[in-house]
Wavefront OBJ file of the C-alpha trace (Angstrom):
o trace
v -8.516 -45.487 27.725
v -10.126 -45.782 24.270
v -9.776 -42.424 22.512
v -11.574 -43.249 19.291
v -14.292 -40.891 18.106
v -17.981 -41.681 18.225
v -20.778 -40.933 15.768
v -24.264 -40.692 17.276
v -27.522 -40.340 15.357
v -30.802 -39.681 17.148
v -34.218 -39.167 15.597
v -37.224 -37.481 17.175
v -40.074 -39.646 15.877
v -43.290 -37.809 16.703
v -45.654 -37.725 13.698
v -48.235 -34.928 14.181
v -47.869 -34.897 17.982
v -44.909 -32.566 17.606
v -46.690 -29.915 15.541
v -50.233 -29.865 16.964
v -49.845 -26.246 18.029
v -47.949 -25.130 14.929
v -49.712 -26.459 11.817
v -53.189 -27.267 10.634
v -53.767 -30.719 9.179
v -53.696 -29.583 5.564
v -50.515 -27.571 6.117
v -48.311 -30.435 7.278
v -49.944 -33.789 6.641
v -47.755 -34.535 3.610
v -44.636 -34.214 5.758
v -46.051 -36.573 8.381
v -47.446 -39.097 5.911
v -44.108 -38.946 4.139
v -42.388 -39.794 7.411
v -44.298 -43.077 7.489
v -42.768 -43.942 4.115
v -39.271 -42.733 4.878
v -38.776 -44.580 8.189
v -38.390 -48.021 6.523
v -35.895 -46.479 4.096
v -33.914 -44.989 6.971
v -33.874 -48.340 8.736
v -32.636 -50.019 5.561
v -29.823 -47.473 5.251
v -28.860 -47.839 8.903
v -28.758 -51.620 8.540
v -26.616 -51.465 5.396
v -24.163 -48.982 6.896
v -24.209 -50.663 10.335
v -25.432 -47.501 12.022
v -26.481 -47.627 15.668
v -29.284 -45.062 15.966
v -31.526 -43.830 18.770
v -35.221 -43.370 17.968
v -36.963 -41.140 20.511
v -40.684 -41.841 20.186
v -43.743 -40.050 21.514
v -45.373 -42.660 23.743
v -48.906 -42.221 22.412
v -47.727 -43.271 18.952
v -47.769 -46.846 20.234
v -51.578 -46.736 20.489
v -53.893 -47.683 17.633
v -56.642 -45.080 17.904
v -57.813 -41.955 19.720
v -59.974 -44.039 22.057
v -56.767 -45.583 23.433
v -55.516 -42.098 24.298
v -58.795 -41.316 26.088
v -58.494 -44.491 28.163
v -54.913 -43.803 29.227
v -54.781 -40.107 30.058
v -52.340 -39.567 32.970
v -53.847 -38.747 36.340
v -52.201 -35.329 36.097
v -52.142 -33.731 32.651
v -49.896 -30.768 31.827
v -51.716 -27.556 32.722
v -50.079 -25.366 30.096
v -51.006 -21.698 30.178
v -51.096 -21.892 26.379
v -53.927 -24.398 25.854
v -52.877 -25.054 22.251
v -49.896 -26.980 23.610
v -52.102 -29.669 25.154
v -52.313 -32.880 23.112
v -55.425 -33.994 25.004
v -57.854 -32.286 22.633
v -59.825 -35.305 21.471
v -61.875 -33.512 18.836
v -58.686 -32.313 17.149
v -57.134 -35.777 17.337
v -60.175 -37.329 15.652
v -59.999 -34.685 12.937
v -56.356 -35.554 12.274
v -57.003 -39.293 12.020
v -54.998 -42.357 12.975
v -52.367 -42.212 10.217
v -51.063 -38.870 11.466
v -50.894 -39.964 15.104
v -50.225 -43.674 15.573
v -47.633 -46.087 14.173
v -47.339 -49.435 16.013
v -46.106 -51.306 12.892
v -43.283 -48.814 12.365
v -42.248 -49.049 16.007
v -42.132 -52.828 15.648
v -39.989 -52.449 12.534
v -37.536 -50.274 14.446
v -37.408 -52.896 17.198
v -36.617 -55.650 14.700
v -33.791 -53.744 13.007
v -30.370 -54.529 14.509
v -28.578 -51.931 16.628
v -31.513 -49.528 16.969
v -32.383 -48.061 20.363
v -35.910 -46.956 21.211
v -35.848 -43.986 23.574
v -38.638 -41.820 24.923
v -39.692 -38.455 23.538
v -42.069 -38.361 26.535
v -45.589 -39.762 26.498
v -47.371 -36.684 25.142
v -44.589 -34.571 23.578
v -44.292 -32.797 26.920
v -42.857 -29.261 27.085
v -40.844 -28.874 30.283
v -40.204 -25.118 30.043
v -43.727 -23.909 29.295
v -45.727 -21.861 31.782
v -48.335 -23.681 33.839
v -46.994 -27.238 33.790
v -45.307 -28.723 36.861
v -42.605 -31.193 37.792
v -45.216 -33.590 39.176
v -47.152 -33.498 35.909
v -43.947 -34.270 34.037
v -43.324 -37.249 36.299
v -46.794 -38.629 35.548
v -46.144 -38.178 31.840
v -42.793 -39.946 31.909
v -44.208 -42.771 34.026
v -46.831 -43.290 31.318
v -44.128 -43.269 28.652
v -42.315 -46.042 30.508
v -45.519 -47.984 31.191
v -46.755 -47.981 27.598
v -43.387 -48.042 25.852
v -42.739 -50.804 23.350
v -39.635 -51.796 25.312
v -37.632 -50.748 28.351
v -36.176 -47.304 27.658
v -33.100 -45.687 29.191
v -32.685 -42.529 27.074
v -34.876 -39.438 26.922
v -35.011 -36.670 24.318
v -36.921 -33.591 25.439
v -39.461 -32.226 22.938
v -38.311 -29.027 21.239
v -35.090 -29.418 23.199
v -36.748 -27.759 26.199
v -34.558 -29.034 29.016
v -35.662 -28.208 32.537
v -32.691 -29.187 34.674
v -34.927 -29.460 37.736
v -36.637 -32.419 36.048
v -33.498 -34.455 35.336
v -33.625 -36.207 38.712
v -37.106 -37.491 37.805
v -35.641 -38.963 34.626
v -32.814 -40.637 36.531
v -35.190 -42.113 39.123
v -37.334 -43.568 36.325
v -34.378 -45.366 34.784
v -33.085 -42.848 32.253
v -29.290 -42.962 31.988
v -28.973 -40.544 29.044
v -30.588 -37.400 27.706
v -29.794 -35.269 24.694
v -28.631 -31.853 25.792
v -28.276 -28.816 23.571
v -25.076 -27.509 22.044
v -22.959 -25.366 24.355
v -22.862 -22.284 22.126
v -25.194 -19.475 23.242
v -27.210 -19.482 20.011
v -28.448 -22.986 20.910
v -29.436 -22.232 24.505
v -33.212 -22.030 24.557
v -35.918 -20.913 26.933
v -39.492 -21.981 26.223
v -40.308 -21.136 22.585
v -37.154 -19.089 22.147
v -36.298 -21.220 19.101
v -38.611 -18.911 17.174
v -36.642 -15.760 17.960
v -35.183 -14.525 14.712
v -31.741 -13.374 15.840
v -30.588 -16.730 17.142
v -32.461 -18.538 14.394
v -30.586 -16.623 11.694
v -27.245 -17.366 13.330
v -28.103 -21.062 13.629
v -28.984 -21.103 9.941
v -25.656 -19.551 8.969
v -23.763 -21.862 11.323
v -25.226 -24.789 9.404
v -23.285 -23.715 6.319
v -20.226 -21.945 7.709
v -18.096 -22.706 10.758
v -19.093 -19.697 12.847
v -19.362 -21.373 16.263
v -17.087 -24.411 16.084
v -17.637 -28.105 15.440
v -19.752 -28.732 18.584
v -17.910 -32.001 19.231
v -16.858 -33.122 22.700
v -15.027 -35.846 24.576
v -17.246 -38.515 26.059
v -15.505 -38.347 29.418
v -16.528 -34.682 29.704
v -20.241 -35.492 29.989
v -20.286 -38.126 32.736
v -20.639 -35.825 35.746
v -24.419 -35.416 35.776
v -27.273 -37.882 36.031
v -28.553 -38.783 33.526
v -25.518 -38.453 31.240
v -25.781 -35.485 28.887
v -25.174 -36.935 25.410
v -25.204 -33.500 23.817
v -26.345 -32.653 20.332
v -23.761 -31.457 17.845
v -25.955 -30.484 14.912
v -29.517 -30.632 13.620
v -29.636 -32.171 10.144
v -31.697 -29.595 8.296
v -33.942 -30.915 5.511
v -33.363 -30.204 1.849
v -34.695 -26.853 0.681
v -35.245 -26.099 -2.989
v -34.807 -22.415 -2.200
v -31.378 -23.070 -0.667
v -30.369 -25.954 -2.932
v -27.423 -23.954 -4.272
v -25.920 -24.156 -0.763
v -26.193 -27.941 -0.389
v -22.500 -28.595 -1.010
v -21.612 -26.104 1.715
v -24.033 -27.781 4.116
v -22.545 -31.192 3.378
v -18.987 -29.902 3.684
v -19.837 -28.379 7.079
v -21.086 -31.709 8.425
v -18.228 -33.726 6.938
v -15.656 -31.396 8.483
v -17.402 -31.738 11.855
v -17.301 -35.522 11.574
v -13.672 -35.545 10.495
v -12.677 -33.350 13.413
v -14.456 -35.686 15.845
v -12.867 -38.781 14.325
v -9.333 -37.331 14.339
v -9.559 -35.965 17.885
v -11.388 -38.858 19.570
v -14.558 -36.861 20.158
v -18.325 -37.302 19.834
v -20.364 -35.969 16.929
v -24.128 -36.187 17.533
v -26.436 -35.556 14.579
v -30.226 -35.467 14.943
v -33.416 -34.773 13.013
v -37.097 -35.756 12.740
v -38.259 -38.374 10.224
v -40.892 -35.881 9.056
v -38.043 -33.555 8.016
v -37.454 -36.129 5.272
v -41.189 -36.491 4.577
v -41.045 -34.327 1.456
v -38.128 -34.154 -0.983
v -37.357 -37.699 0.123
v -34.994 -38.439 -2.762
v -32.837 -35.395 -2.051
v -32.828 -35.896 1.725
v -31.912 -39.572 1.519
v -29.184 -38.874 -1.035
v -27.719 -36.264 1.321
v -27.805 -38.738 4.211
v -26.020 -41.357 2.081
v -23.205 -38.862 1.520
v -22.890 -38.495 5.289
v -22.936 -42.245 5.853
v -20.337 -42.834 3.147
v -18.098 -40.329 4.910
v -18.718 -42.152 8.183
v -17.479 -45.391 6.581
v -14.342 -43.601 5.371
v -13.681 -42.204 8.859
v -14.378 -45.570 10.434
v -11.768 -47.238 8.235
v -9.164 -44.479 8.662
v -9.609 -43.433 12.303
v -11.787 -46.096 13.936
v -14.780 -43.732 14.127
v -17.553 -45.753 15.785
v -21.340 -45.524 15.516
v -23.286 -45.852 18.745
v -26.633 -45.114 20.362
v -27.236 -42.672 23.194
v -27.654 -45.626 25.539
v -24.295 -47.073 24.500
v -22.577 -43.700 24.868
v -23.975 -43.250 28.375
v -22.868 -46.757 29.351
v -19.304 -46.003 28.264
v -19.292 -42.635 30.038
v -20.558 -44.161 33.282
v -18.082 -47.044 33.086
v -15.164 -44.652 32.599
v -15.888 -42.933 35.903
v -14.280 -45.857 37.669
v -11.098 -45.753 35.596
l 1 2 3 4 5 6 7 8 9 10 11 12 13 14 15 16 17 18 19 20 21 22 23 24 25 26 27 28 29 30 31 32 33 34 35 36 37 38 39 40 41 42 43 44 45 46 47 48 49 50 51 52 53 54 55 56 57 58 59 60 61 62 63 64 65 66 67 68 69 70 71 72 73 74 75 76 77 78 79 80 81 82 83 84 85 86 87 88 89 90 91 92 93 94 95 96 97 98 99 100 101 102 103 104 105 106 107 108 109 110 111 112 113 114 115 116 117 118 119 120 121 122 123 124 125 126 127 128 129 130 131 132 133 134 135 136 137 138 139 140 141 142 143 144 145 146 147 148 149 150 151 152 153 154 155 156 157 158 159 160 161 162 163 164 165 166 167 168 169 170 171 172 173 174 175 176 177 178 179 180 181 182 183 184 185 186 187 188 189 190 191 192 193 194 195 196 197 198 199 200 201 202 203 204 205 206 207 208 209 210 211 212 213 214 215 216 217 218 219 220 221 222 223 224 225 226 227 228 229 230 231 232 233 234 235 236 237 238 239 240 241 242 243 244 245 246 247 248 249 250 251 252 253 254 255 256 257 258 259 260 261 262 263 264 265 266 267 268 269 270 271 272 273 274 275 276 277 278 279 280 281 282 283 284 285 286 287 288 289 290 291 292 293 294 295 296 297 298 299 300 301 302 303 304 305 306 307 308 309 310 311 312 313 314 315 316 317 318 319 320 321 322 323
């Protein structure tokens, strides 16, 4: 059995769909517009470093205009108790404009870049743990994501990491072989909008700089029991902060030590972020990522550390069941 370690990168590519209920246009448009500029740079880096990455896209980003959304609303929309969570507010979408919502050329660029996987981030940035929505509504949403996806997709990343285990069978039946689960440590276990609760949030922040809760790596054979395969997250790549810039070396050291542990012990290290996290302070964020990728190359040469997509990881995990 191959006991080399694996390095997984996944990106939640969502433009403004992911923050409709959080920010006003003027509060976050620079981050989202910046994401449009940073995606080609990320693809260039991934190509140069031979990185296999998974891009989880919101399905409606493949459209060209709001009228396309109106024409293709699922038969059953999510009936969230909190109406601000609904993306089907056409007046708001028109106010935001096409550049903050749609990106067919960027999706095509991802497709054309070698070793990149396009996964689904659901059709509408669907929240599976929110009050009011139902399993049947989720199924309609995911069916739309598959129908209007730019290619056949076999991995799913749940928006805001809200994982409703009762919905996983729907994913499997619609062809999903992998999903990104949360870290095992209790500070990363979320219910609905629990991510905003300050106690856990503070501990997650500290854990990003200091090893308080372990490396969050795991053996690939440990995740093959369920369907789809749980290709768990190890760490969210936080964006550069001028306020915390004096801690950048600690943040980088934390990630490098995680990667080294995974490479030496034949385990998986799964790093993820949103392109809009790099939308501002692009120079600093890309420089930080290059440091990570340079360390990956070092670990690849020394320990055989291997880059792979979520789809590839799930394929290996499923194949190993027969060994």
